[in-house]
N, C-alpha and C positions, 0 to 999 in steps of 0.2 A: 504493500499499499504505500502511495507515495503521499507524504504530508503537503498540504496545501502551503504555499510559500509565506503567505500572510501568517497563517497559524505558526508556522515554524519560528518566524521573525519574533512574533509576540512572545512565545515561549523561552525562546533564548533570551529575549530582554528580562527573565526572571532569575537568569543562572550565574551563578558564580563558581567559576571553574579554577583549576589549578594546574601547575606542571612544575617539572623539576628542571634545575638548572637554571644559570643566569642569563639566558637566551631565549628569547621567544619562538617556540616551535611553529612550524608553518601551519599544523593543523589546529592550533588554537587562535593564530592570526587569521585563517581563513573563517573560523567561528566568530571572532570578532567582527570582520567584515560582514558577516552574514546577521550581526545584531546581539551577540552574547554581551551580557550586561558588564561582564567584568571578570576579574580573576582574584584570588587570594594568593598573596605572597608568603612564603614559608622560608625557614632556614637556608634550603638548597638553591632558593632563588638570588640569595644574597651571598657575595664572597666574602670580603674584608673590608666592608666600608670603615673608612678612618672615621672620626669624628666628622659628623656633617658641618661642613660651613659653606659659604657662598663660593668659594673656589675650589673646593674638594668636595663634592656632592656624593661621591662615590659609586660604586656599581649599581645600586638601587635606582638611582637616578637614570643612569642610562637605559636601564632595563624599563622602567616607566616611560620614557621618551620613546623607546622603541613601540610600546604599546600604543600610546597616543598619537604616533605616526600611522598607526592601522585605524585607531577610533578615538577621535579626539574627546570624546565624553566617555570615555571607558572609567568603570570603577576600578579601583586598586585598592584591596582592603588589605590589613595586616592584624595579627594578633599582638599589639605592642601594649603592654599593660605597665611598664617599668618593673622594676622589681625581679621575680624570678621568671616571668613570661616576657620576653624580647625576642624580636625577630632582626631588628637592624642590628643588634649588638649580641648575636648568637654566639660568637666565638670569644668575647670579652667579657659579656654580662652587661646588664644594664647601667648606665651612670647614674639611674634614678631610683630613690627606695621606693619599693612597692606599695600597696594601699595600706597595708596591715602598720607600717612605719607611720606613714601619714596619718592614720587614724589614731596610733598612739601620741602623735604630738598634738593632734586636734586643733590644727590651725588652719582654717579653710582657705586663708590667703596664701598658705604655703601649698597646699594642695592644687588651688587654681594656677599657681605660679608652676610648678612641677609639670602640671600636665599642659600648659602653654608651652613650656619647653619641650616636652615631649611632641605636642603637636607639631612645633616649629620643624623638628628634625623628621617627621612623616611628611611634611609638605617639602621640605628640602629633597627629599627622595621621590616626590612624586606620587606619593600615597594621599588618598583622599578619604578612606574611610578607615578610621580607627575603630578597631572591635574592642573598645573599652569605653567607659570603665566598667570592671565587676562591680555590680550593685548589690549582690548576695550578702545577707546577714549572715555570718558565721557563727551559728549557735551551736555546732556539734564540734568538740574538740577534735574527734577523730574523721574529720571530713576529710577524702581522700583527694578531693579535685579542687578545692577553694581554699581553705586556710589563710594563708598569708596573703591571698589575691584579695581578701575582703578587708575594708577598712574596719572592721569590727564585729562585735557581738551585739551592741546597742543599736535598735532601729533608727533612733533620732540622729545619732552619731553618723552613722552609714548613709542616713537620707541627705544631710548637710554635705558632706563629702563628696557625694556622689553628683550632687548640683553643682558642687563646686569644679568638680572634674569635668563634666560636661561643659561648662561656660569657658573653662581654661583651654581646653581642648579644641573647641569650636571658635575661639577667639583666634585661631591660626589660619580658618577655612577650611578645616578638616571635619569632617561628621562624626560626630560621637555615637557610638552604638553601646548602651547600656545592657549588661546580661547578667543573668541569664532568667529571664522572666517565666515564671513567677517567684523564682527564688530557688536557689541551689544550697543553701546554707546549712540545711537541717539534713542532708543526706550523708549517708555512709557507704554509698555506692558510687563507684566512678562511672559515669553515664558513658565514657568512651569503652567501657567492658560490659554494661548491662544497665537495665532499666531501674534507676532508683525510684522509690517512692517516700513521700512526704505525706504522712498519715496523720494531718492535722486539720482540725474543724476550721472553718472560712474565718470566723472571728479571728481566731489566732493569726491566720495567715494575714489577715487585715492589719492587726497590730504589729506582727513581727517581720514579715517578709515583703509585705507589698509597698511599706512606705517609702524605699529608696528610688522605686521605679515610679511611684507617683512624682517625687522630687525632680527625677530625671525629666521626666515628660514636660513638667512646670518650668524647668530650666531650657527647654528648647530642644532637648535632645532628638537629633533628625533620625534616629533609628533605635529599635529596641530589639535585642535577639531573646528568642524563647528557647528554653532549655528541654532536653530530652529528660524529662522527668514527670512521673505520674502523681498528680495531687488529687486523691479520690474524690474529695469535697468540692473541687473545683473542674477537674477534667475528667471524672468518672473511671473508666478503664484505660482510657486513652493517654498517652504522653502529651503534654502541653504543644507539644510541636503540631498534634492533630486536633486539638480542641478548639472549636468554635467557641466556646465560652471565654477561653484566654483571649483570643482575638477581639471579642465582644467587650471583655474587661477593657483592654487597652483602649479601644476606638472610642466607645460610648461613656464609661465612667471617668477615665482618666484623659479622655478626649486626646490621645494621640493622633497627630495627623502626618506624622511622618511614616518611613516604612518600617516593617516588622520584617525581622531576619530570621531563619533557622539557623540553629546551630548545624555542625556539619551531618549531613545525611547519610554519611558513610559509617558512624558510630555505632557500636555494636548495640546501644540502646534501643535502636529502632531495629524491629526484625522483619519489615516488608523490604521488597526491593526498592532501589533507589527511585525508580520513575514511579511505581506506586506511592512512596513516601512523599515525592514531589507533589502529585495530585491531592493527597490527603491534606498536605501543609497549605497549598494555595486554598483549597475550599475553606481551611478553617481559619484564613485571614492572613497567611504570610505572603509577603510580597516578593521576597529575595530568598532564593534557595543556595544555600552554601553547600557545595557537593564533597568538600572536603579537600584532603591533599593527595590522595591516590586517585588522580582524574584524567582520563585520555578521552580522545575523540568519540569512539564508540559509547562511551558512557554517556556523554553529553548527548549523543544523538538518540540514545534510547531513553533518557528523560525527556528530551523535547519532543521525541514521538508520542510518548506515553502522556504528556499534557496535552498535546494536538487532539489526540485520538478522545481524550477525556472531555473536550470541549464540544465533540460530536454525539458521544453515546450518553450523555446526561450527567456525568457524574462531577463536571466543572463547568459553570456557567462560564459562556464566553465574556460576559461583562466583569467577572471576577478577573479573569486573565488580564484583560484590558487594564483594570483598575491597578492590578500588581505591576503591571510593566510600566505603568505612566507613573506609579510612585517611586518605582527603582530608577526611572529616568530623571525624576526631579531629585534624587539623591544625589546624581552624579553632577548636578550643577551646582558650581560654587556660589556661595552666597555673595550677593554684591552688598557689601557694607557701605560702600559709598552711595548708592542708589536708595539702600534703606535710610541712610542719613538725610538723604535730599527730599525723601517723601515726607520725614517727619519734619523738616524744616519749611515746607511748602504751608503757605496760608491762602486760603481762597475765601474772597468775599464775592458774594452774588451768586449766581447760579451757572456753573460750567456746563451743564448738559447743552446738548443741541449743536456743538461745534465738531462734531464728526464730518471729515472732509471738508473742512473750512480750509479757505485760502490763507496760508501762514505768511505773514510778511516781517521781516526782521527791519527795525527801525534804527538807523545810525544816527546816535544824538553824540557823537563824540567818544573818544577813547582816551584814557589816561597813559602817561609814558610806561608806567609799570606794567599795564595789561598788555601793552604791545599789539602784536598781530596775532594771537593766539585765536583759534576756532571758537565761537561762542553762539549761543541761542540755540532755539528750535530751529530744527530742519524747516527751511523756507522755500517757497517758490519764487518770492521777489524780495529785493532790499530797497530800501528807501530811504529818503532823508525827508526833512521837513519841507522841501520843495515841492513833494509829491501833492497831489489834489485827491480830494474825495472821488471825483469824477473818474480818475485813473484807476483807482483800488476798485470802485463798483465795477468797472469794465472788467478788471481782471478777475475779480471774483465770479462775475457770471451768474448770480443769484445765491453763490453760497455765504455763508457768514465768513466773518474776517477776524482772524487773530493776529493781534499786533505785539511783537516783543520787542523789547530794548532794554537799555541800562542808563538809568537816571534820566528818564524822559521828562522827570518834572523841571528839568534844567534847560529846556529849549521850550521858549513860547512857541514857537512856529508848530513844532510836534504837538505840544498840548493841544493848540488850537486845530490841527489836522484830525487828531483822535476824536474831539467832540464833535466836530463838523460830521465826521463819518458816522459816529453812534448815533447821532440826530436822526439819521435815514437810514440805519440797517444795523443788523446784530453783531456786535463787535464785544469781544474779549480783549483784554490787554494783561500781558506777562511783564511784569517789571522786574529786572534781572540784575538791578543794581541796589545799592543801598536806597531803602523807600524813604520817602517823604511824607509828609501830610496830604500832599495833593491826590485827588481823586479825580478821573475824568469823569464828566457828567455824562450820563445815558448809556454807557456801557453795561452789557450784561453782566459780565463776570471781570472781576480785577484780581489777578494771581500775584502773589510775591514769593518769588525762589531763593532770595538772599544770597544770589551767586549766578553765574551764567554758563556754568562748565557743563559738560554732557550729561553727568549725574542729575544736575537741577532741571536740564531742558527735558530729559526723561519723566520726570517727575511732573512737571507741567504739562508736558503733551501727555501721560497717562489721565491725568486728571480731566483734560479736556477732550480727551478721546482722539487725538489727532495724529497717533502714531500710524 
């Protein structure tokens, strides 16, 4: 059976693969070209990176550049937790203390700073998804898989340090992924080897295990990883990976809007075949499927074929697959902090609605020496000075509304007169991109203040007016 190309691309868009060695194998490169979401890097992919600096970014950066040459928006993930779990420094050991040490200090500013430094290393290496922090509350001394990876045994302490870690990591542009929801801290079985069970009532889970994940979501974590563990009070007989109740809890109660990842589907906690596991996980609400470290092209193809077939035989709604692929694609986008700041700075007076498709005109009212000739303003069809006339603008507009943008418009009486004369006859919005004055042009529908004329400011104003 031949898989529909559109379905295949959608399915590939939910998969994190892996490969051995410091060079990109052709089969993985071909899968990336076909739509594979991305890859997880392990120690085998990273040779001997020296301390990462701007001039010595090491082997990981060369590899990730190779990946992006094939797919610009590739997700590159790594388990870089600091402490005992590191990929970048696997030969020397991490230069950062792990969560247990940070929790013992209990200084959230320190935790935030350590994770910002860790994120800077990841960013320098070209890794854009950090599979950290561990948000599990370690309440079992004999826990074989969490232990010092946890900030501690007190839920409130773990919650505040999880939030600080998320904030620090994401301040570098690297997406954080808090793990392992709904909490791996009370287990005595390693989920790499078998399926652990946390047999606790739901009210205890809410008090003990869940608060750090709520804190991660509140801090803006772009991803949450589910764990391969059974919690009968929440998941019934299923592991959390396959539990719709787990996905619903994250989405509806905690209002998580980012991606939900699975832990590696190759782990022995799951007894189903990888393709079936992928379908069950997607059905439960997962968006991105981590296939683990031992991955080849035939395995990826089997998983993708199973997902595609599931959308045609009723096991997996197509809308769920589309949603998962969209969330995964969004995860690969680097947050634009400049645009976010410009949006917050924007002030809108009046009604900006009704300007979609408008004639956008850049009004020159002089420039300062320090500004020079740097490009500025909204993308415009026309550029004018005060010498223009309302009749010219009306002719150019051809019945469309008009958006006029400029800097320090109040300083040119001729510009003021032109704007008000046009606004008396036609729908007009004005975007002031310089230092604002008390002047407001009479008759305009909307007056926008951007507090700057750079591209981010222009984008924010364009969004508000729907002129993009």
